[in-house]
C-alpha positions as CSV (number, residue, x, y, z in Angstrom):
1,M,239.1,-114.0,-0.7
2,I,236.5,-110.9,-1.1
3,E,238.0,-109.3,2.2
4,R,241.5,-109.5,0.7
5,G,240.5,-108.1,-2.5
6,V,241.2,-111.2,-4.6
7,F,237.7,-111.2,-5.9
8,K,236.8,-107.2,-6.5
9,A,233.6,-105.3,-6.7
10,E,231.4,-106.6,-9.6
11,D,233.4,-109.7,-10.0
12,K,231.5,-112.9,-10.8
13,L,232.2,-115.9,-8.6
14,P,233.0,-119.5,-9.9
15,S,229.6,-121.3,-10.7
16,L,228.0,-123.8,-8.5
17,R,228.6,-126.5,-10.9
18,S,232.6,-125.8,-11.1
19,L,232.8,-125.5,-7.2
20,H,231.0,-128.7,-7.1
21,K,233.4,-130.6,-9.5
22,E,236.7,-129.0,-7.9
23,N,235.7,-129.5,-4.2
24,G,233.5,-132.5,-4.3
25,L,230.7,-130.7,-2.2
26,S,227.2,-131.0,-2.9
27,I,225.2,-128.3,-4.8
28,G,223.1,-127.8,-1.7
29,T,226.1,-127.1,0.3
30,I,227.6,-124.7,-2.0
31,L,224.2,-122.9,-2.5
32,Q,223.8,-122.5,1.4
33,A,227.3,-121.1,1.6
34,F,226.4,-118.7,-1.2
35,N,223.2,-117.8,0.3
36,Y,225.0,-117.0,3.7
37,L,227.3,-114.5,1.7
38,V,224.2,-113.0,0.3
39,D,222.8,-112.5,3.7
40,K,226.1,-111.0,4.8
41,G,225.8,-108.4,2.0
42,L,228.9,-109.6,0.4
43,I,227.6,-110.8,-2.9
44,T,224.6,-110.5,-5.0
45,S,222.6,-113.0,-7.3
46,R,221.4,-112.2,-10.7
47,E,218.9,-114.2,-12.4
48,K,220.5,-116.4,-15.1
49,S,223.9,-114.9,-14.7
50,G,225.2,-116.3,-11.2
51,Y,226.9,-114.4,-8.2
52,F,228.8,-111.4,-8.1
53,V,230.8,-109.4,-5.5
54,S,228.6,-106.6,-4.1
55,H,229.8,-103.0,-4.8
56,R,232.3,-101.9,-2.4
57,S,234.9,-99.1,-2.9
58,G,238.0,-101.3,-2.7
59,K,239.7,-98.4,-0.8
60,N,240.2,-100.6,2.5
61,L,240.8,-97.5,4.6
62,P,243.4,-97.8,7.4
63,L,242.5,-98.3,11.0
64,P,242.3,-95.2,13.3
65,L,245.4,-94.6,15.6
66,P,245.0,-94.9,19.4
67,L,246.1,-91.6,21.0
68,P,249.0,-91.4,23.3
69,V,247.7,-91.4,26.9
70,S,249.7,-89.8,29.9
71,L,249.8,-92.0,32.7
72,S,248.3,-89.8,35.7
73,E,245.4,-89.5,37.5
74,R,242.6,-86.6,36.8
75,T,239.1,-85.8,37.7
76,V,236.3,-86.3,35.0
77,H,234.4,-83.4,33.7
78,I,232.2,-84.7,31.0
79,D,228.7,-84.1,32.0
80,Q,228.5,-80.6,30.7
81,L,229.8,-81.6,27.3
82,L,227.2,-84.1,27.1
83,Q,224.5,-81.8,28.0
84,N,225.9,-79.4,25.1
85,L,225.4,-82.1,22.5
86,R,222.7,-81.8,19.9
87,K,219.4,-83.2,21.1
88,N,217.2,-85.4,18.8
89,S,214.9,-83.6,16.2
90,T,211.1,-84.6,16.1
91,S,211.3,-84.1,12.4
92,K,210.7,-87.3,10.3
93,K,213.5,-86.7,8.0
94,F,215.9,-86.7,11.1
95,V,218.6,-89.3,11.0
96,S,220.7,-90.1,14.2
97,F,223.9,-92.1,14.0
98,A,224.5,-91.1,17.7
99,N,222.3,-93.5,19.6
100,A,223.9,-97.1,19.9
101,V,220.3,-98.5,20.5
102,P,218.8,-101.1,17.7
103,D,215.8,-100.1,15.8
104,H,212.9,-101.6,17.1
105,R,212.1,-102.9,13.7
106,L,215.1,-105.2,13.9
107,L,213.7,-106.8,17.2
108,P,211.6,-110.0,17.5
109,F,208.4,-108.0,18.0
110,N,205.9,-110.8,17.7
111,G,207.9,-113.0,20.1
112,I,208.1,-110.2,22.6
113,K,204.4,-109.5,22.3
114,R,203.7,-113.3,22.8
115,A,205.7,-113.2,26.1
116,I,204.1,-110.4,27.5
117,Q,200.9,-111.9,26.8
118,N,201.9,-115.3,28.5
119,T,203.4,-113.6,31.2
120,S,200.3,-111.4,32.0
121,R,198.0,-114.4,31.9
122,D,199.4,-115.8,35.1
123,I,196.0,-115.8,37.0
124,S,197.9,-115.5,40.5
125,G,199.1,-112.0,39.6
126,S,202.4,-113.0,41.1
127,Y,204.0,-110.7,38.6
128,L,202.5,-107.7,40.4
129,E,204.6,-108.3,43.4
130,L,208.2,-107.2,44.4
131,E,210.8,-109.5,43.2
132,D,213.8,-111.0,45.2
133,R,216.3,-108.3,45.8
134,K,218.7,-110.5,43.5
135,G,216.1,-111.0,40.9
136,N,214.0,-113.6,39.4
137,Q,215.3,-117.1,40.0
138,S,214.2,-118.5,36.6
139,L,215.9,-115.5,34.7
140,R,218.9,-116.1,36.8
141,E,219.1,-119.6,36.1
142,E,218.7,-119.0,32.2
143,I,221.5,-116.5,32.5
144,A,223.7,-118.9,34.5
145,R,223.1,-121.7,31.7
146,R,224.0,-119.2,29.0
147,S,227.4,-118.5,30.6
148,F,228.3,-122.0,29.0
149,L,228.6,-120.3,25.7
150,W,231.6,-118.1,26.7
151,K,233.3,-120.9,28.9
152,G,231.8,-119.4,31.9
153,S,230.2,-121.5,34.9
154,L,228.0,-119.1,36.7
155,H,225.5,-120.1,39.1
156,A,222.2,-118.5,39.6
157,D,223.0,-117.6,43.3
158,E,226.2,-115.5,41.9
159,L,223.9,-113.3,39.8
160,I,222.2,-109.9,40.6
161,I,219.4,-108.6,38.0
162,T,219.8,-104.8,37.5
163,N,218.4,-102.0,35.4
164,G,220.7,-102.3,32.5
165,A,224.6,-102.8,32.6
166,M,225.1,-99.3,33.5
167,E,223.4,-99.8,36.9
168,S,225.6,-103.2,37.3
169,I,228.9,-101.0,36.6
170,I,227.5,-98.3,39.1
171,C,226.7,-100.7,41.8
172,C,230.1,-102.4,41.5
173,L,231.9,-99.1,41.5
174,T,230.1,-97.9,44.8
175,A,230.8,-101.1,46.3
176,L,234.6,-101.0,45.6
177,T,235.4,-97.4,45.9
178,R,235.1,-94.1,47.9
179,P,235.1,-90.5,46.6
180,G,238.4,-89.5,45.5
181,D,239.6,-92.9,44.7
182,T,241.1,-93.7,41.3
183,V,239.7,-96.1,38.5
184,L,241.6,-97.3,35.5
185,I,239.6,-97.3,32.0
186,Q,240.7,-97.8,28.6
187,E,240.5,-95.0,26.0
188,P,238.6,-94.4,23.9
189,C,235.9,-95.2,26.5
190,F,232.0,-95.1,26.7
191,Y,231.1,-91.7,27.7
192,G,228.4,-93.2,30.1
193,V,231.3,-94.8,32.2
194,M,233.0,-91.7,32.7
195,Q,229.8,-89.9,33.6
196,A,229.1,-92.2,36.3
197,L,232.9,-91.8,37.6
198,E,232.2,-88.0,37.5
199,C,228.9,-88.6,39.6
200,L,230.6,-90.9,42.0
201,N,233.3,-88.2,42.5
202,L,236.2,-90.8,41.3
203,K,239.4,-90.1,39.6
204,V,240.4,-91.8,36.4
205,A,243.6,-93.0,34.8
206,T,243.6,-94.2,31.1
207,I,245.5,-96.7,29.1
208,P,245.3,-96.6,25.3
209,S,243.2,-99.2,23.3
210,H,244.1,-100.2,20.0
211,P,240.9,-100.6,17.5
212,E,241.6,-104.3,16.8
213,T,243.5,-105.7,19.8
214,G,242.5,-103.5,22.6
215,I,244.7,-102.9,25.7
216,E,248.3,-104.2,26.2
217,L,248.8,-106.0,29.5
218,A,252.2,-104.1,29.9
219,D,250.1,-100.7,30.1
220,L,247.9,-102.3,32.6
221,K,250.5,-103.5,34.9
222,E,252.6,-100.2,34.7
223,A,249.5,-98.2,35.8
224,C,248.5,-100.3,38.6
225,Q,252.2,-100.1,39.8
226,K,252.6,-96.4,39.5
227,L,249.2,-95.3,40.7
228,A,246.8,-96.3,43.6
229,I,244.2,-97.9,41.2
230,K,241.2,-99.4,43.2
231,A,239.3,-101.1,40.5
232,C,239.5,-101.2,36.6
233,I,236.7,-101.1,34.2
234,L,237.6,-103.3,30.8
235,V,235.7,-103.9,27.9
236,S,236.4,-107.3,26.8
237,N,234.4,-107.9,23.4
238,F,233.7,-104.8,20.9
239,N,234.5,-102.0,22.9
240,N,232.3,-98.9,22.4
241,P,233.5,-97.1,20.2
242,D,236.3,-98.5,18.7
243,G,235.2,-102.1,18.4
244,A,238.5,-103.7,20.2
245,I,238.4,-107.4,21.3
246,L,240.8,-108.8,23.7
247,S,242.5,-112.1,22.5
248,T,241.9,-115.3,24.9
249,E,245.4,-115.1,26.1
250,K,245.0,-111.4,27.1
251,K,241.8,-112.3,29.0
252,R,243.7,-115.1,30.9
253,Q,246.3,-112.7,32.0
254,I,244.4,-110.2,33.1
255,A,242.0,-112.4,35.2
256,A,245.5,-113.8,36.6
257,F,246.9,-110.4,37.3
258,A,243.6,-109.3,39.2
259,E,244.0,-112.3,41.4
260,E,247.8,-111.7,41.9
261,Q,247.4,-108.1,42.7
262,K,244.3,-108.3,44.4
263,I,242.7,-105.5,42.2
264,P,239.0,-106.1,41.0
265,V,238.4,-105.8,37.3
266,I,234.7,-104.7,36.4
267,E,234.3,-106.3,33.2
268,D,231.7,-104.8,30.8
269,D,230.6,-107.3,28.1
270,L,227.7,-105.6,26.8
271,Y,228.3,-106.6,23.1
272,G,229.5,-110.1,23.5
273,E,226.4,-111.7,22.0
274,L,226.6,-109.7,18.9
275,F,229.6,-111.3,17.1
276,F,229.7,-111.6,13.0
277,S,231.7,-114.8,12.5
278,G,232.6,-118.0,14.5
279,S,231.3,-118.5,17.9
280,R,230.5,-116.3,21.1
281,P,233.9,-114.8,22.2
282,D,235.1,-115.7,25.6
283,T,235.5,-113.4,28.7
284,I,237.8,-112.4,31.4
285,K,235.4,-113.9,33.7
286,A,235.7,-117.0,32.3
287,Y,239.3,-117.4,33.8
288,D,238.5,-115.8,37.2
289,R,239.4,-118.4,39.7
290,A,239.2,-116.2,43.0
291,G,236.3,-113.6,42.2
292,W,238.4,-110.5,41.6
293,V,236.5,-110.2,38.2
294,L,232.9,-108.3,38.4
295,Y,231.0,-109.3,35.1
296,C,228.5,-107.0,33.9
297,S,225.9,-107.4,30.9
298,S,222.5,-106.7,29.4
299,F,219.8,-107.4,27.2
300,T,219.5,-103.6,26.2
301,K,221.5,-103.9,23.1
302,S,220.4,-107.0,21.7
303,L,216.8,-107.9,22.6
304,V,214.4,-105.3,24.5
305,P,216.0,-101.9,24.9
306,G,212.9,-100.5,27.0
307,F,212.9,-103.2,29.6
308,R,216.4,-102.3,31.0
309,I,217.1,-105.7,31.9
310,G,220.9,-106.3,32.9
311,W,222.8,-108.6,35.3
312,C,226.1,-108.6,37.3
313,A,228.1,-111.6,38.5
314,P,230.4,-109.8,41.2
315,G,232.5,-112.8,42.3
316,R,233.5,-112.3,46.0
317,F,232.1,-108.7,46.1
318,G,228.7,-110.4,46.1
319,F,227.2,-109.2,49.4
320,E,228.3,-105.5,49.0
321,V,227.2,-105.1,45.4
322,T,223.6,-106.6,46.2
323,R,223.4,-104.2,49.2
324,V,224.2,-101.2,47.2
325,K,221.7,-102.5,44.4
326,Y,218.9,-102.9,47.1
327,M,219.5,-99.1,48.4
328,L,219.6,-97.8,44.9
329,N,216.2,-98.8,43.8
330,G,215.1,-102.1,45.5
331,S,214.6,-105.0,43.0
332,T,214.5,-104.7,39.0
333,A,210.7,-104.8,37.8
334,N,209.1,-108.2,38.3
335,F,207.0,-108.2,34.9
336,S,209.9,-107.3,32.7
337,Q,212.1,-110.0,34.3
338,R,209.8,-112.6,33.7
339,V,209.2,-111.7,29.9
340,V,212.8,-111.8,29.3
341,Q,213.1,-115.1,31.0
342,Q,210.2,-116.4,28.7
343,L,212.1,-115.1,25.6
344,L,215.3,-116.9,26.8
345,H,213.6,-120.3,27.7
346,T,211.5,-120.5,24.5
347,G,214.5,-120.3,22.2
348,T,213.2,-116.7,20.9
349,Y,216.2,-114.9,21.9
350,D,218.6,-117.2,20.1
351,R,216.5,-117.3,17.0
352,H,216.6,-113.4,16.9
353,L,220.0,-113.2,17.7
354,Q,220.9,-115.4,14.3
355,K,218.9,-112.9,12.1
356,F,220.1,-109.9,14.1
357,R,223.7,-110.3,13.8
358,L,223.4,-111.1,10.1
359,E,221.2,-107.7,9.6
360,L,224.1,-105.8,11.8
361,H,227.0,-107.3,9.8
362,K,225.0,-106.4,6.5
363,N,224.7,-103.0,7.8
364,L,228.3,-102.6,8.7
365,V,229.3,-103.6,5.2
366,R,227.1,-101.3,3.7
367,T,228.0,-98.3,6.0
368,T,231.7,-99.0,5.6
369,A,231.6,-99.0,1.7
370,L,229.7,-95.7,1.7
371,I,232.3,-94.0,4.2
372,E,235.0,-95.4,2.0
373,Q,233.3,-93.7,-1.0
374,V,232.0,-90.3,0.2
375,F,234.2,-89.1,3.2
376,P,237.2,-86.9,2.9
377,E,240.5,-88.3,1.6
378,G,242.7,-89.3,4.6
379,T,239.9,-90.7,6.6
380,R,240.3,-93.8,8.5
381,I,237.8,-96.4,9.9
382,T,237.5,-99.3,12.2
383,R,236.7,-103.0,11.0
384,P,234.8,-104.3,13.9
385,K,233.8,-108.1,14.3
386,G,230.8,-107.4,16.3
387,G,228.8,-104.7,18.1
388,L,226.8,-101.8,16.7
389,V,229.2,-99.1,16.1
390,V,232.1,-98.0,13.8
391,W,234.8,-95.4,15.0
392,V,236.0,-93.0,12.3
393,A,238.9,-90.6,12.1
394,L,238.6,-87.7,9.9
395,P,241.4,-85.7,8.7
396,G,243.2,-83.8,11.6
397,V,242.1,-80.3,10.4
398,L,238.4,-81.2,11.0
399,D,236.6,-80.8,14.7
400,T,233.5,-83.1,15.1
401,T,232.2,-81.2,17.9
402,K,232.3,-78.0,16.1
403,L,230.8,-79.4,12.9
404,Q,227.9,-80.7,15.0
405,D,225.8,-77.5,14.3
406,A,226.1,-77.7,10.4
407,V,225.2,-81.5,10.6
408,F,222.1,-80.8,12.7
409,K,220.8,-78.2,10.1
410,H,220.8,-81.0,7.7
411,E,218.6,-83.1,10.2
412,L,221.7,-85.4,11.1
413,A,223.5,-86.3,14.0
414,Y,226.6,-88.4,15.4
415,A,228.4,-88.9,18.3
416,P,231.7,-86.5,18.4
417,G,234.9,-88.3,19.4
418,E,235.7,-85.9,22.2
419,I,233.0,-87.4,24.4
420,F,234.9,-90.6,24.6
421,S,238.0,-89.4,25.9
422,A,238.7,-88.4,29.5
423,G,241.2,-85.9,28.6
424,G,239.4,-84.0,25.6
425,G,241.0,-85.8,23.0
426,Y,239.7,-87.4,19.6
427,H,238.6,-84.0,18.4
428,N,238.6,-85.3,14.7
429,Y,236.7,-88.5,15.4
430,L,233.2,-89.6,15.6
431,R,231.3,-92.7,16.2
432,I,228.6,-94.0,13.8
433,C,226.0,-96.6,14.6
434,Y,224.8,-99.0,12.2
435,C,221.9,-100.6,14.1
436,H,219.0,-98.9,11.8
437,L,216.7,-100.7,9.5
438,W,218.5,-100.3,6.3
439,S,217.0,-98.0,3.8
440,P,217.6,-95.2,1.0
441,K,217.0,-92.6,3.7
442,I,219.7,-94.1,5.8
443,E,222.1,-94.3,2.7
444,K,221.4,-90.9,1.7
445,A,222.2,-89.7,5.3
446,I,225.8,-91.1,5.3
447,V,226.3,-89.5,1.9
448,K,225.2,-86.2,3.1
449,L,227.6,-86.4,6.1
450,G,230.3,-87.4,3.7
451,Q,229.5,-84.3,1.8
452,I,229.4,-82.0,4.8
453,F,232.8,-83.1,6.0
454,T,234.3,-82.9,2.6
455,D,233.1,-79.3,2.1
456,S,234.4,-78.4,5.5
457,M,238.0,-79.3,4.5
458,P,240.2,-76.1,4.1
């Protein structure tokens, strides 16, 4: 009712006693529900007065529009654009909304420290040795068990531990393609994927992604029918940057299409654990019956960014991907794998996720409310149901790449929309991350961004 605007900002909610009488629920149950909404940042409690809806602008800005995409092959030239981006500043005043990496203060520091200490107490010193080429057996078993949460049924022997999800994707691409081949991606697309395609001398074809529903199966089929597509890279849950999530039916259809056409699908599910309501969303891999889906994920965005522990379930391409991984850099660091295995085995990871998701959602609510208040008239914004970022479209007269210098002078940074496009589109778009520890400094930074954009309007 709050999201639909029935209860508006500063409205008082029904009392605990009235809800108890009307619904026959216990006071304790109702109180727990209200505390959940407080944790979400949707309501506030005022002593001796009751519960009130948190201040929100009430504008409910429209969603950004996906740009039309021409069905053609092209070479990727994004590396130079990324090199020209404004770098981080060493100033303590500097605030960057550009990097989709969680603030270390939101991570389970004490739990990670204990896991490091416990791992180092192994008197055999086996953590100093090179790990198996596929990765630590116990860690792979833990990850395989967790696949049950997204309706999967992975076995440890199917998994390869990598240095982050990007290495998983690069290993898959190297195993599946040769220079000059064409790979299909959705647009907007994470710039790191396009950078990998450029480095591997691969061509790209794009299909549009809607910020709520993602790609359309008809677009996927048309592209694969008209072009010589060697592999597809698709994000199933909370695409970076637009937050799109595919429905279960689309995931089923994509898995069936990959098997029918014998086209490999590299599934990037980096943000699947970071959902804000309901249960863990399923994956394309969950409906893969013949091994044509190569599933990639990581703990970089959800647990320990600095450890760079990712993994891949490459299906029928297991031998080829394992071989590429081993040629690239051998096995992933033994010690880091063992620490992550402990964090999973002891339940530290799951306890952390419960708190982390609440903090992220609260940050999203606050960030969205501020953007609605202070960004220029005509702004559009996504309403993601998970992940770490929002995708913002400013009025078309603004260019977020050109505005970077003016923003940087105020000790601020963001990710301009152009770096998420293979064809140089999205010039008036930007990606903003909400994975900071919230503070007045963050709040003021968003307000300042809005002022700069508003003052830049003609």
